[in-house]
Residue, then its C-alpha position, 0 to 999 in steps of 0.5 A: m226833232e220833228q214830229k216826223d222823228r217821233k217813231e225813230f225817238a220811240k225806239i230809243m227810248t225803249l232802248l234806254n228803257e231796256l238799259f236802265g229801266d224796267s223792260e217788262k214796263p214799257v214807256n208810257d205816252i206821258k213820259l214819251d211827250f215829255y221827253f219829247k218836248a224836252f229834247s225838242d232843241v236837238t235833232l233825232k242823231q243828235f239825241n241817238d248820239m247822246a244815248l249811246a254817249l250814255a249807254n257806254t261812260k253811264k250806269f243808273k238803277s232807274f230811268p236817266t233822266p233828261a238833264e242826266i242824258r244830257e250830262a252824260s254827253e256835255g263833258d265829251a270834247e269830241f262828242n261836243a263837235i260831233t254834235a256841232i258838226n251834225k248841226l251844220e251838216d243839217a243846216i246845209d241841207r235845209i237852209g242853204g247858202y244862199t240865206s244868212v244864218q246864226f248857229d247857237d255855237p260860236v266855236l261852229h261860227a269860228v270853224i265855218e269861217e276857218y273854212g271861207g264863209w257860209p256860201l262856200v262850206s255850204d255848197s256841196r259841189e265846191f266842200p263836199i263833206d264826205e267821211w273824210k271831210r267830216k273827221e277834219l271838221i271834228k277836229v277842227y272843231q276841237g281845236f278852236a274849242r280848247r283855244g277859245t274864240q275870238n272876234v267871231p262873227d254874230r252872224l255868218l252872212g248869206l249870198k243874198e246878203l252878200s250880194y246886197k252888200a257888194r252894192e250897197e252904196e248904190y241900193v241906198q242911193k235908191g232907196l233900197v233896204y236889205e230885207g232878207r233875215t237871218a234863219l237861227v240854227g239850235d237854241y234861240e236862248k243860246a245863240f243870244e246867251w254868246t252874240k249879246k256879249l258881242s258890239s256887232v248890231k243885227k241888220a237883218p232880224l232872226e226867223l226861227a228856223v232849225g232846231v229852234k225850241q219854240 
């Protein structure tokens, strides 16, 4: 989340306080700051989805901790899929297909590859994500999550890098080196937790871009 999301975040926290806390004691600024930092790695919509999952599945006698809010949704396969597709749509809006990307979720890489790769999936003209396509993506994600992922690329190449690779030999002979960057989508530590297990070597440095925990 970003600072511009803070006002809406505060509203969600107030609702949670009415459900699980003490409505007569508003959420103070110190608590609001703490929770806002604790959920800095998710989007506002993702946090709202967590709050909804919490309200629908858990009962607390006191205000839930950040860990309890996350735990309420982590066991829900559909919620995980929805969260992942939200992350995909956010990356499409904020990065686009020109730049190579790396998500913190290998299952999401598998889904994107299934549909033809990052440039195609990120092109709203070729791959419009309407209500029906979104439902389809959620189901496909759940399928990959159940089956597991194998041979998933640790980076999804954008148009710029693909264009270079198409003429790489020619460029190398001319002494031209690809200097593009890879946008990291999600949590930095989670991204490397799974990519470090792969043998492929990243040729482009990572750039902290979307939803990254600082």
